[in-house]
C-alpha positions, 0 to 999 in steps of 0.5 A: 916037612922040616923047617930049614935052619936059619942062615946064621946057624953055623953049619948052614953058614959054613955051606954058604960061606964059599959062595959069599967069599966069592961074592966079596972077591967079585965085588972087589974085582968089579970095583977095580975094573971100574976104577981102571976105566975111570969111573967114579964110584958114587953112593945113592941115598936109599930114601927117595921121594919116589921109589920109581915109576914103573907099573909092576915095581912095588916099593916099601913106604916109610916117612921122615919125621921133622924136628917139629913133628912134620911128616914127609912120605918117603920110599926105599928106592927100587933102583938108584937110577934117579939119583945117578941121573941127577949126578949126570945132570950135575956134571959127572961123566962116568959113574958106577954105583953098588946100591942096596935096593928094595922091592916089595912083593918079590921073593923066590929063588931069583928074587929077594926084597933087598938085593944089590944092584950095580948100575953104571952110566956113560955120558956121551956113549952109545948104549951098545958100548954097555954090551961090551961092558957086560962081556967084560964083567961076566968073564971077570966074575967067572974068572974071579969065582974060579969057574969056567962056566955060568950055571943055573938049574942044569943050564950053562953058559960060557961067559967068554963066548961071543954074545948072541944078539936077538931082537924082540921081533925076531924072538917073537917070530921064531919062538911064538910065530907072532909078528910083534911089530905089526901090533905097534904103530909108528907113534908107539901106540899098541894094538891090543886086539891084534896081539890078543889074536896072535897070542891065542893063535900061538896057543897061549891063554888070553883073558878079557882084561889082559892089556897089550903089556900083559900079553907081551909079558906072557909070551916073553915068559912062556916062550922066549926067556927059557931059551935065552943065554943057553950055551952063551949069554944073550942080548935081547934088544929093541924092545917096543917103546911101550915096554921101555919107559926110560929109554929113548926111541931108536933112530932106526925104527920109532916103534922100538927103543934103545933097550936091551936085557942080558940073559945067561942060563935063562936068567935075566941079569941086566937091563940097559937103556940109551937114556931118554932125556926128554923131560916132558916125554918122560913125564907122559910115560910115568903118568901112563905107568902110574895109571896102569899101576893104579888099575892093577894094584890100586896104588901109585907113587908120586913123580920125582919133580927134581928128577924130571927137572934134572933130566932136562939138562942131563947129557945124552947117556947110556946106563945099565942095571945089573943084578949083582946077586944073580950074577954071583949065583951063576958064577958060583952055581948057587941055586938060590939068591939067598945063598949069596946074600950075607944076611938074608931078610927074614921071611918064608924060605924061597 
């Protein structure tokens, strides 16, 4: 098997260049779109005291050396979320951020250790407004790329079609025959034994050391995600509160949170929250997430105490993170994320 040419070889760059130029046009169109909607574009520092506190996100660690030789542990952020929410606490109302973010343990056709996250936040807005934002951006990306459809590995979605909207409870019932919310208590606690029995009955593997979250993810990946965003984009919403560490509970049902994910062509594109602003509850959730991270990976990350302090004065808001590179992939039909990144990180071919 021959080794592929490096991305900087002239013939490979020539093959990639049309998609890269489309990427530039999409970024410019998005910037203009947010400016017209009175968003302020902000920049988030990549170096943070905490890279984020979700159990299955792995960060790159480094340290800052002071003039006197003191060492301060720092991380490259996995998202600009903490910085953006501090800006909301400071008084900004509508912000957008195109951020280079860094995630370790991630490399494949849809994953890259460094990629571009587009995040935007609306103070005082319901999180359903973000669904309308997504509809506008998907249509704009396709139009800017000169494509009538989003495409990935033989699957297509019409970016201008009305979004399908499905709850996690509906998806689990229809695709796996599982009553998901029967395994979630009113206070958000989960019943691992009940979900394990349902997952086994659905014909999926159950291991003795699987947590409720492990089982939830296995069903989601195996039975649900491949069917999302086919023909038209899908909004998958109302995640159980245990699977939405930074989202507030739904006023309609305390077992679920104001969280949705956007899919097209079976690919996850965005993750949105009605933002949790209860600092003590956020601390509790982060502590649980880091305990799970320590159990699975043998490491954990510090909490950003300034973020928790800012959260206490942050206004009610909704926010969303969209994987820009993935959207460019779908708008251009590129098969791999490295095809739409100008200078991919060195490493084994994805």
